[in-house]
N, C-alpha and C positions, 0 to 999 in steps of 0.2 A: 281353590281347594282349601277346605277348612283344616285347621290345626287341631291341637289337643283340646278335647272337651267342646268341640264345635266353635271354638274361638279362632282368632287369627294368631294365636300363640304358636311357639315353635314346637314341633314334634320332637326335635333333638333335645331341647330343654326338658320336655316331659319325660322322655325315656331316661336321660341322665339323672334327673331328679328322683324318679322311681327306683332306679338301680342304687343310687346313693342312700336313699331312705331305707330301702330293704336291707342293705348291707349294714348300715348304722344301727338300725333297730334290732337286727339279728344279733349283732355283737353286744349291744346293750342288754338285751334279754338273756343272752348267753352268760353274761358276767354277773347275773343276779342268782343267788342261791336261795332256795325256799326251804324252810324248816318248819315242822309242825310238832308240837308236843301233845298230841291228842292220844288219849288212852283211857283205860278204865280207872287208873289210879290218879290221873292228873285232874286238876280243877278246871272246869269250864268257866264257871262264874265264882268269884270270891268276894266276900264282903266282911266287914267287921261289925259285930254286934256286942255292945256293952264291954268293949275291950278285948274280946276274944274273936279270933278269925273263924269264919264259917265259909265253907266252900261247897259247891255243888259239883259232883263228878258226873261223868257221862253214865256211869252205872245207876246213879240216882235218877237220872232223866229217863233211863230205860224202864224203870219200874212203872211209872204211870203209862208209858207207851204199851207195855205188856198188858196192863189192865184194860187200856183203851181198845187194844186189838181183840182181847177176849170179849169185851162188851159188844164190839162190832160183829164178831162171829155169832154171838148169842142173839143179838137183835140189831140188824143193820140200820134201823131207823132211829136208834137211840142217839141223841145229840151229844150226851156226855161222853160216850165212847169215841165219837168222831173228834170232839174237842181235845180229849186226852191224847189220842193217837197223833192227830195233826199238830197239836201244840208241842208235844214232845219231839216230833220229827223236826219242826221248825226250830226249836231250841237246840237240837242236836246239830243241825246244819249251821246255825248261827255260831254255835260254839266251835265247830271245826274251822269255820272261816276266821273267827276271831283269834284262834290260837296259831294261825299261820304267821311266821316271821320272815320278812324279806331282808336280805343282807347283800350288799355289794361286795363281791370278791375283791381281795387285794390286787391292785394293778398300779402301774406307774402313771404319773400325770400325763405323759405323752399318749399312752393308750387311751385314757379317758378323753383327752382332747380330740384325738382322731375319731373316736366313736361319736362324740357329740357333734363334731364338724360334719361328719358323714350324715348323721340322722337329721340334724336341724338344717344343714345346708341343702340336703336333698329335699326336705320338706319345702324350703323356700323356693328352690328351682321348680318343683312340682306345682306349687301354687302360682308362681309367676307365669308358667306356661299356660295355665288355665285362664289367666286374666286377659291375655291378648296383647298384641303389640300396639304401640302408639302410632307407628308409621302407617298402619293400615287404616287408622281412624282419621288421620289428617286429611282435610279436603284438598283437592288439587286446585291450585290458584292459576288463573289464566291472566295473561297480560293483554290488555286492549291497546290497539294501535290507533 
């Protein structure tokens, strides 16, 4: 009978590893808070030119998008309309992703150690079960009389 992943590894190690990994990564992802400061008034991209700050807001990105969509409705084969609309959409998506901030919530050192042991220990057990056991690979030695 084959074990986990078609190898001679243990099915018990596989199941324990998957359970530990799922629990650990669930707790780790649950301890992360995600914040975004995306809006019409916040800067998506900011640079300084000649000593003064210049920023591009999401509203400024929507202006070329509106013109691009208008050009597309007027003539769907116009390349400039497609470039304006899709370029603005890509800049908007990139700006939203770039404005996301990940932060680990406050927790005790014990909580963090338990989470990491569960996640990484479960991953180790899971991968070891897929490798197969060495006892099954060892050849049987016979004694000649």
